[in-house]
Every structure is written in C-alpha cells, then in structure tokens.
C-alpha positions as CSV (number, residue, x, y, z in Angstrom):
1,X,0.0,0.0,0.0
2,X,2.3,2.7,-1.3
3,X,-0.5,5.3,-1.1
4,X,-0.5,4.9,2.8
5,X,2.1,6.8,4.7
6,X,3.4,6.2,8.2
7,X,3.8,9.3,10.3
8,X,4.5,10.0,13.9
9,X,1.5,11.0,16.0
10,X,0.6,14.7,16.0
11,X,-2.4,16.7,17.2
12,X,-3.2,17.4,13.5
13,X,-4.6,13.9,13.2
14,X,-6.5,13.7,16.5
15,X,-10.0,13.6,15.0
16,X,-9.4,11.0,12.4
17,X,-7.4,8.9,15.0
18,X,-10.3,9.1,17.3
19,X,-12.7,8.0,14.5
20,X,-10.4,5.0,13.7
21,X,-10.3,3.9,17.4
22,X,-14.1,4.2,17.6
23,X,-14.7,2.3,14.4
24,X,-12.4,-0.6,15.4
25,X,-13.8,-0.6,19.0
26,X,-17.3,-0.9,17.7
27,X,-16.3,-4.1,15.9
28,X,-16.3,-5.6,19.4
29,X,-13.5,-8.0,18.6
30,X,-10.0,-6.5,18.8
31,X,-9.9,-3.7,21.5
32,X,-10.8,-3.9,25.1
33,X,-13.1,-0.9,24.7
34,X,-16.3,-1.3,22.7
35,X,-16.4,2.4,21.7
36,X,-14.0,5.2,21.2
37,X,-13.2,7.9,23.7
38,X,-14.4,11.5,23.9
39,X,-12.5,13.9,21.7
40,X,-11.2,15.9,24.6
41,X,-9.6,12.9,26.3
42,X,-8.2,11.7,22.9
43,X,-6.7,15.2,22.3
44,X,-5.1,15.2,25.8
45,X,-3.7,11.7,25.1
46,X,-2.2,12.7,21.8
47,X,-0.8,16.0,23.2
48,X,0.9,14.0,25.9
49,X,2.4,11.6,23.4
50,X,3.6,14.4,21.2
51,X,5.1,16.4,24.0
52,X,7.0,13.4,25.4
53,X,8.0,12.2,21.9
54,X,6.6,8.8,22.6
55,X,6.3,6.0,20.1
56,X,2.9,6.4,18.4
57,X,2.6,6.1,14.7
58,X,-0.3,6.5,12.3
59,X,-1.0,4.9,8.9
60,X,-2.5,7.7,6.9
61,X,-4.3,7.7,3.6
62,X,-5.6,10.8,2.0
63,X,-5.1,12.7,5.2
64,X,-7.0,10.3,7.4
65,X,-5.7,7.8,10.0
66,X,-6.5,4.2,8.9
67,X,-4.4,2.6,11.7
68,X,-2.0,3.2,14.5
69,X,0.6,1.5,16.7
70,X,2.0,2.8,19.9
71,X,4.4,1.6,22.6
72,X,3.9,3.6,25.7
73,X,6.2,3.3,28.7
74,X,4.8,2.1,32.0
75,X,4.7,4.9,34.6
76,X,5.9,3.4,37.8
77,X,9.5,3.4,38.9
78,X,11.1,0.0,38.3
79,X,8.7,-0.6,35.3
80,X,9.7,2.3,33.0
81,X,12.0,0.1,30.9
82,X,8.8,-1.7,29.7
83,X,6.4,-0.4,27.1
84,X,2.8,-1.5,26.4
85,X,1.9,-2.0,22.8
86,X,-1.4,-1.1,21.3
87,X,-2.5,-1.1,17.7
88,X,-5.4,-1.2,15.3
89,X,-6.2,-1.1,11.6
90,X,-9.4,-0.3,9.9
91,X,-10.8,-3.6,8.4
92,X,-10.1,-2.7,4.7
93,X,-6.4,-2.1,5.5
94,X,-5.7,-5.4,7.3
95,X,-3.5,-8.1,5.7
96,X,-1.7,-5.6,3.5
97,X,1.5,-5.2,5.4
98,X,0.6,-2.0,7.3
99,X,0.7,-3.6,10.7
100,X,4.3,-4.7,10.0
101,X,5.3,-1.2,8.9
102,X,3.7,0.4,12.0
103,X,5.1,-2.1,14.4
104,X,8.7,-1.7,13.0
105,X,8.5,2.1,13.3
106,X,7.1,2.0,16.8
107,X,9.7,-0.6,18.1
108,X,12.5,1.4,16.6
109,X,11.3,4.6,18.2
110,X,10.6,3.1,21.6
111,X,14.0,1.5,21.7
112,X,16.2,4.3,20.5
113,X,14.2,7.4,21.5
114,X,12.4,6.3,24.6
115,X,14.8,3.8,26.1
116,X,12.3,0.9,26.1
117,X,14.0,-2.5,26.7
118,X,10.9,-4.7,26.6
119,X,7.6,-4.5,24.9
120,X,4.5,-6.2,26.3
121,X,1.0,-6.7,24.9
122,X,-2.3,-8.3,25.6
123,X,-4.2,-9.8,22.7
124,X,-7.5,-11.7,22.6
125,X,-6.8,-15.4,21.8
126,X,-9.5,-15.2,19.0
127,X,-7.4,-12.6,17.2
128,X,-5.3,-15.2,15.3
129,X,-3.9,-12.8,12.7
130,X,-2.5,-10.4,15.3
131,X,-0.9,-13.2,17.2
132,X,0.8,-14.4,14.0
133,X,2.1,-10.9,13.4
134,X,3.5,-10.6,16.9
135,X,5.1,-14.0,16.7
136,X,6.8,-13.1,13.3
137,X,8.4,-10.2,15.2
138,X,9.7,-12.4,18.0
139,X,7.0,-11.9,20.6
140,X,6.5,-14.9,22.8
141,X,3.6,-16.0,24.9
142,X,4.3,-15.2,28.6
143,X,0.9,-16.1,30.0
144,X,-2.8,-16.4,29.5
145,X,-5.8,-15.0,31.4
146,X,-8.5,-17.7,31.0
147,X,-12.0,-16.4,30.1
148,X,-11.0,-12.9,31.0
149,X,-13.4,-11.3,28.5
150,X,-17.1,-12.1,28.3
151,X,-18.8,-10.1,25.6
152,X,-22.1,-10.8,23.9
153,X,-22.3,-14.0,26.0
154,X,-18.9,-15.4,24.6
155,X,-15.7,-15.9,26.6
156,X,-12.3,-15.1,25.2
157,X,-8.9,-15.7,26.7
158,X,-6.3,-12.9,26.9
159,X,-2.8,-13.9,25.7
160,X,0.1,-12.0,27.4
161,X,3.1,-11.6,25.0
162,X,6.4,-9.9,25.4
163,X,9.7,-9.2,23.6
164,X,13.0,-7.8,24.6
165,X,14.1,-5.2,22.1
C-alpha cells in the first residue's frame, strides 16, 4: 500500500485517529473498549504523546488515519523500561503489510528514543492474525488469562506476550 504513509503522531490527526479507534472498538473483537473515547480525552492523550516524543505512529491515507501503533512506557519506577503495545487497523487495511510497517517504526522509536527495553502486549486469543504478526516479530507468549473477557455471551482468553528489544 504505497499510497498509505506512516507518520509520527501529531495533534493534526487527532480527530481521524479518534474515529479510527471508535470504528475498530465498535467491531467488538479487537480492542478492550467497545467504543471510542471523547475527543477531549483523545486530544489530551495525543498531546501528551507528542510532548514526550513517545512511540505512536499512524498509517495515513488521503489525510485520514486508517491505523495506529503505539508503545507507551509504564509509569511506575522500576517498570519504566517496559512499554505497552497497542495497535489497530481499519478492516479494509488489514492483511496488506501496514501492521508490520507500523510495528517496525514503533519498536525502533521506543527502543532508540524512549529507552524501552521490553515490549509487552495483551491480545485476545481469537485474534489469530494479530498473534501471528506478533510471533513473526519475535514476541513470545508469557501467560494467559482464561475467560477474561465475556462479551455478547462469549468468553475469550487474553494472551500475554512480550519481547525484549
């Protein structure tokens, strides 16, 4: 997808980023939340990321965010060498290599600009494609939370994965 560019997060994209989060959340499959966040809290979140030069990158097509990946450091002393990974892609952009492009940029930035040594993530066990992506990049399963999500009457396990970078 050469017409999709990868850019570091800026406040300029906050509205389309918020829409992308909301769209994916409403699929009720991939994110912990089932709806997006108020624009004010999204704006504050992106402003904080931009101010601290944290690893959040957007996949942008025609000026709109179609996906993102971020690796945000944990906040407590003794844990700051670890970053939590989050990502999402609008359905029509999945399976086209954008997740890989986003993940590579976020890992590089987190390691060299933010001093992150380990990346951790949580993924629903039903999200087979995401698990395969993470495994291709060297993430390993570190644990499992059994039946930790119950949504629409269905249980899903949460897989805990990590990678030292």
